[in-house]
N, CA, C and O atoms as a DFTB+ gen file, in Angstrom:
312 C
 N C O
     1  1     -17.274    -114.003     179.304
     2  2     -16.621    -113.301     180.400
     3  2     -15.523    -112.410     179.841
     4  3     -14.848    -112.770     178.877
     5  1     -15.351    -111.248     180.451
     6  2     -14.308    -110.328     179.988
     7  2     -12.909    -110.890     180.228
     8  3     -12.677    -111.679     181.144
     9  1     -11.994    -110.457     179.377
    10  2     -10.590    -110.839     179.484
    11  2      -9.830    -109.697     180.140
    12  3      -9.903    -108.552     179.692
    13  1      -9.102    -110.014     181.203
    14  2      -8.295    -109.026     181.921
    15  2      -6.837    -109.455     181.883
    16  3      -6.521    -110.641     181.975
    17  1      -5.954    -108.473     181.747
    18  2      -4.520    -108.711     181.766
    19  2      -3.949    -108.107     183.038
    20  3      -4.212    -106.947     183.355
    21  1      -3.165    -108.898     183.767
    22  2      -2.565    -108.450     185.017
    23  2      -1.060    -108.301     184.796
    24  3      -0.304    -109.268     184.895
    25  1      -0.645    -107.073     184.497
    26  2       0.758    -106.771     184.257
    27  2       1.414    -106.377     185.580
    28  3       0.812    -105.676     186.393
    29  1       2.640    -106.828     185.788
    30  2       3.356    -106.517     187.029
    31  2       4.305    -105.355     186.775
    32  3       5.184    -105.437     185.917
    33  1       4.123    -104.281     187.520
    34  2       4.980    -103.105     187.434
    35  2       6.076    -103.222     188.483
    36  3       5.800    -103.335     189.677
    37  1       7.328    -103.192     188.021
    38  2       8.498    -103.191     188.891
    39  2       9.252    -101.901     188.657
    40  3       8.939    -101.163     187.723
    41  1      10.240    -101.617     189.487
    42  2      10.994    -100.377     189.314
    43  2      11.731    -100.351     187.982
    44  3      12.010     -99.277     187.450
    45  1      12.047    -101.523     187.440
    46  2      12.781    -101.613     186.179
    47  2      11.873    -101.617     184.956
    48  3      12.369    -101.550     183.831
    49  1      10.581    -101.692     185.141
    50  2       9.679    -101.719     183.993
    51  2       8.432    -102.532     184.236
    52  3       7.997    -102.706     185.374
    53  1       7.863    -103.027     183.160
    54  2       6.589    -103.731     183.209
    55  2       6.763    -105.153     182.687
    56  3       7.340    -105.367     181.620
    57  1       6.261    -106.117     183.445
    58  2       6.225    -107.508     183.003
    59  2       4.798    -107.761     182.536
    60  3       3.862    -107.780     183.335
    61  1       4.650    -107.953     181.242
    62  2       3.313    -108.096     180.654
    63  2       2.761    -109.505     180.809
    64  3       3.481    -110.499     180.706
    65  1       1.473    -109.555     181.058
    66  2       0.723    -110.805     181.102
    67  2       0.328    -111.119     179.661
    68  3      -0.535    -110.438     179.107
    69  1       0.935    -112.133     179.040
    70  2       0.678    -112.375     177.617
    71  2      -0.659    -113.060     177.317
    72  3      -1.161    -112.959     176.197
    73  1      -1.234    -113.745     178.286
    74  2      -2.436    -114.537     178.028
    75  2      -3.714    -113.915     178.576
    76  3      -4.773    -114.038     177.961
    77  1      -3.628    -113.260     179.704
    78  2      -4.809    -112.710     180.341
    79  2      -5.620    -113.789     181.042
    80  3      -5.307    -114.977     180.968
    81  1      -6.658    -113.349     181.716
    82  2      -7.542    -114.255     182.455
    83  2      -8.984    -113.825     182.242
    84  3      -9.305    -112.638     182.303
    85  1      -9.845    -114.793     181.992
    86  2     -11.278    -114.520     181.874
    87  2     -11.867    -114.489     183.274
    88  3     -11.842    -115.486     183.996
    89  1     -12.392    -113.342     183.643
    90  2     -12.963    -113.161     184.979
    91  2     -14.322    -112.489     184.838
    92  3     -14.572    -111.780     183.863
    93  1     -15.185    -112.711     185.801
    94  2     -16.574    -112.269     185.675
    95  2     -16.749    -110.754     185.628
    96  3     -17.628    -110.250     184.930
    97  1     -15.908    -110.025     186.374
    98  2     -16.039    -108.564     186.400
    99  2     -14.776    -107.941     186.996
   100  3     -13.835    -108.651     187.349
   101  1     -14.764    -106.629     187.103
   102  2     -13.580    -105.924     187.598
   103  2     -13.285    -106.268     189.058
   104  3     -12.119    -106.343     189.445
   105  1     -14.294    -106.474     189.854
   106  2     -14.072    -106.853     191.259
   107  2     -13.388    -108.219     191.338
   108  3     -12.495    -108.413     192.163
   109  1     -13.787    -109.150     190.507
   110  2     -13.128    -110.455     190.465
   111  2     -11.679    -110.301     190.016
   112  3     -10.800    -111.010     190.508
   113  1     -11.422    -109.385     189.090
   114  2     -10.056    -109.118     188.641
   115  2      -9.227    -108.512     189.774
   116  3      -8.049    -108.837     189.916
   117  1      -9.830    -107.632     190.581
   118  2      -9.125    -107.035     191.727
   119  2      -8.753    -108.108     192.737
   120  3      -7.628    -108.124     193.237
   121  1      -9.672    -108.991     193.038
   122  2      -9.403    -110.079     193.991
   123  2      -8.323    -111.004     193.445
   124  3      -7.440    -111.432     194.188
   125  1      -8.384    -111.312     192.161
   126  2      -7.377    -112.167     191.531
   127  2      -6.004    -111.481     191.554
   128  3      -4.984    -112.141     191.751
   129  1      -5.978    -110.171     191.355
   130  2      -4.717    -109.417     191.406
   131  2      -4.116    -109.465     192.813
   132  3      -2.901    -109.602     192.956
   133  1      -4.935    -109.355     193.836
   134  2      -4.449    -109.440     195.219
   135  2      -3.885    -110.828     195.495
   136  3      -2.810    -110.957     196.082
   137  1      -4.603    -111.862     195.076
   138  2      -4.110    -113.231     195.268
   139  2      -2.799    -113.454     194.507
   140  3      -1.884    -114.109     195.008
   141  1      -2.722    -112.909     193.312
   142  2      -1.504    -113.043     192.501
   143  2      -0.337    -112.310     193.146
   144  3       0.783    -112.819     193.164
   145  1      -0.590    -111.122     193.673
   146  2       0.461    -110.355     194.349
   147  2       0.986    -111.124     195.555
   148  3       2.193    -111.169     195.789
   149  1       0.091    -111.720     196.309
   150  2       0.515    -112.510     197.473
   151  2       1.408    -113.672     197.045
   152  3       2.438    -113.928     197.669
   153  1       1.020    -114.368     195.991
   154  2       1.821    -115.496     195.519
   155  2       3.170    -115.027     194.984
   156  3       4.187    -115.682     195.211
   157  1       3.188    -113.915     194.286
   158  2       4.452    -113.386     193.769
   159  2       5.387    -112.962     194.901
   160  3       6.603    -113.115     194.792
   161  1       4.822    -112.427     195.989
   162  2       5.657    -112.068     197.144
   163  2       6.243    -113.320     197.793
   164  3       7.415    -113.328     198.171
   165  1       5.449    -114.366     197.927
   166  2       5.950    -115.629     198.479
   167  2       7.072    -116.170     197.597
   168  3       8.127    -116.562     198.096
   169  1       6.842    -116.190     196.296
   170  2       7.862    -116.680     195.366
   171  2       9.145    -115.858     195.477
   172  3      10.246    -116.405     195.428
   173  1       8.994    -114.551     195.624
   174  2      10.148    -113.662     195.734
   175  2      10.929    -113.917     197.023
   176  3      12.159    -113.882     197.018
   177  1      10.232    -114.169     198.109
   178  2      10.898    -114.472     199.380
   179  2      11.702    -115.761     199.251
   180  3      12.849    -115.833     199.693
   181  1      11.098    -116.770     198.646
   182  2      11.755    -118.072     198.508
   183  2      12.960    -117.996     197.571
   184  3      14.018    -118.543     197.882
   185  1      12.813    -117.332     196.443
   186  2      13.882    -117.342     195.439
   187  2      14.926    -116.247     195.610
   188  3      16.092    -116.437     195.265
   189  1      14.506    -115.091     196.148
   190  2      15.409    -113.943     196.219
   191  2      15.675    -113.448     197.636
   192  3      16.554    -112.615     197.853
   193  1      14.913    -113.961     198.595
   194  2      15.093    -113.519     199.974
   195  2      14.571    -112.120     200.237
   196  3      14.985    -111.472     201.198
   197  1      13.663    -111.647     199.392
   198  2      13.065    -110.324     199.594
   199  2      11.576    -110.390     199.281
   200  3      11.116    -111.264     198.546
   201  1      10.840    -109.457     199.849
   202  2       9.395    -109.453     199.656
   203  2       9.017    -108.835     198.307
   204  3       8.121    -109.336     197.628
   205  1       9.674    -107.784     197.928
   206  2       9.334    -107.109     196.679
   207  2       8.016    -106.369     196.752
   208  3       7.238    -106.377     195.799
   209  1       7.766    -105.731     197.879
   210  2       6.477    -105.083     198.124
   211  2       6.292    -103.788     197.347
   212  3       5.179    -103.265     197.287
   213  1       7.351    -103.260     196.754
   214  2       7.246    -102.000     196.011
   215  2       6.594    -102.177     194.642
   216  3       6.400    -101.193     193.929
   217  1       6.261    -103.376     194.268
   218  2       5.650    -103.654     192.972
   219  2       4.139    -103.400     193.001
   220  3       3.550    -103.175     194.059
   221  1       3.541    -103.443     191.830
   222  2       2.084    -103.332     191.726
   223  2       1.608    -104.149     190.526
   224  3       2.393    -104.515     189.651
   225  1       0.321    -104.421     190.507
   226  2      -0.293    -105.103     189.372
   227  2      -1.235    -104.121     188.698
   228  3      -2.102    -103.523     189.336
   229  1      -1.044    -103.968     187.391
   230  2      -1.905    -103.118     186.587
   231  2      -2.906    -104.008     185.868
   232  3      -2.528    -104.851     185.054
   233  1      -4.171    -103.818     186.171
   234  2      -5.235    -104.604     185.543
   235  2      -5.716    -103.833     184.316
   236  3      -6.157    -102.688     184.415
   237  1      -5.620    -104.491     183.154
   238  2      -6.017    -103.862     181.894
   239  2      -7.072    -104.718     181.196
   240  3      -7.152    -105.930     181.397
   241  1      -7.879    -104.049     180.370
   242  2      -8.869    -104.800     179.598
   243  2      -8.245    -105.305     178.298
   244  3      -7.056    -105.096     178.056
   245  1      -9.032    -105.960     177.475
   246  2      -8.534    -106.560     176.235
   247  2      -8.036    -105.513     175.242
   248  3      -7.248    -105.831     174.351
   249  1      -8.484    -104.278     175.385
   250  2      -8.038    -103.195     174.504
   251  2      -6.763    -102.523     175.022
   252  3      -6.209    -101.642     174.365
   253  1      -6.302    -102.946     176.205
   254  2      -5.082    -102.382     176.783
   255  2      -5.320    -101.200     177.711
   256  3      -4.365    -100.624     178.231
   257  1      -6.565    -100.834     177.925
   258  2      -6.869     -99.720     178.826
   259  2      -6.666    -100.152     180.279
   260  3      -7.165    -101.194     180.704
   261  1      -5.936     -99.345     181.024
   262  2      -5.702     -99.645     182.438
   263  2      -6.974     -99.335     183.219
   264  3      -7.501     -98.225     183.152
   265  1      -7.456    -100.323     183.957
   266  2      -8.695    -100.193     184.708
   267  2      -8.466    -100.024     186.198
   268  3      -9.281     -99.429     186.904
   269  1      -7.338    -100.559     186.670
   270  2      -7.108    -100.638     188.109
   271  2      -5.635    -100.888     188.362
   272  3      -4.973    -101.587     187.596
   273  1      -5.123    -100.311     189.444
   274  2      -3.761    -100.608     189.891
   275  2      -3.853    -101.140     191.320
   276  3      -4.464    -100.518     192.188
   277  1      -3.241    -102.295     191.547
   278  2      -3.240    -102.921     192.869
   279  2      -1.800    -102.967     193.384
   280  3      -1.015    -103.818     192.965
   281  1      -1.452    -102.046     194.298
   282  2      -0.120    -102.102     194.891
   283  2       0.034    -103.369     195.734
   284  3      -0.909    -103.799     196.398
   285  1       1.225    -103.957     195.702
   286  2       1.454    -105.166     196.484
   287  2       1.181    -104.936     197.969
   288  3       0.767    -105.860     198.668
   289  1       1.407    -103.719     198.458
   290  2       1.164    -103.456     199.880
   291  2      -0.305    -103.661     200.229
   292  3      -0.614    -103.983     201.376
   293  1      -1.226    -103.484     199.270
   294  2      -2.636    -103.757     199.524
   295  2      -2.906    -105.229     199.733
   296  3      -3.862    -105.595     200.417
   297  1      -2.076    -106.079     199.151
   298  2      -2.245    -107.521     199.302
   299  2      -1.854    -107.988     200.696
   300  3      -2.238    -109.077     201.123
   301  1      -1.093    -107.165     201.401
   302  2      -0.669    -107.505     202.754
   303  2      -1.710    -107.039     203.764
   304  3      -1.899    -107.688     204.793
   305  1      -2.383    -105.934     203.492
   306  2      -3.290    -105.339     204.460
   307  2      -4.745    -105.736     204.272
   308  3      -5.588    -105.424     205.113
   309  1      -5.048    -106.426     203.171
   310  2      -6.454    -106.784     202.898
   311  2      -6.800    -108.074     203.587
   312  3      -7.933    -108.545     203.483
């Protein structure tokens, strides 16, 4: 299975995913990114009292090529 890295883009920079996740294909990576964004928003509400919806997840392959960007706002509307 391909290895995908889900990096979180914030206004201050990029939080890199150091381990990556083995997922069956790019669509599975997109779904995983949406689920991850939802969990990160919940965590942000609990710890910081804010949603943090201006962030996004950049899905990259093992070579570092960006394949997909999932804005957190998509995780709310999907």
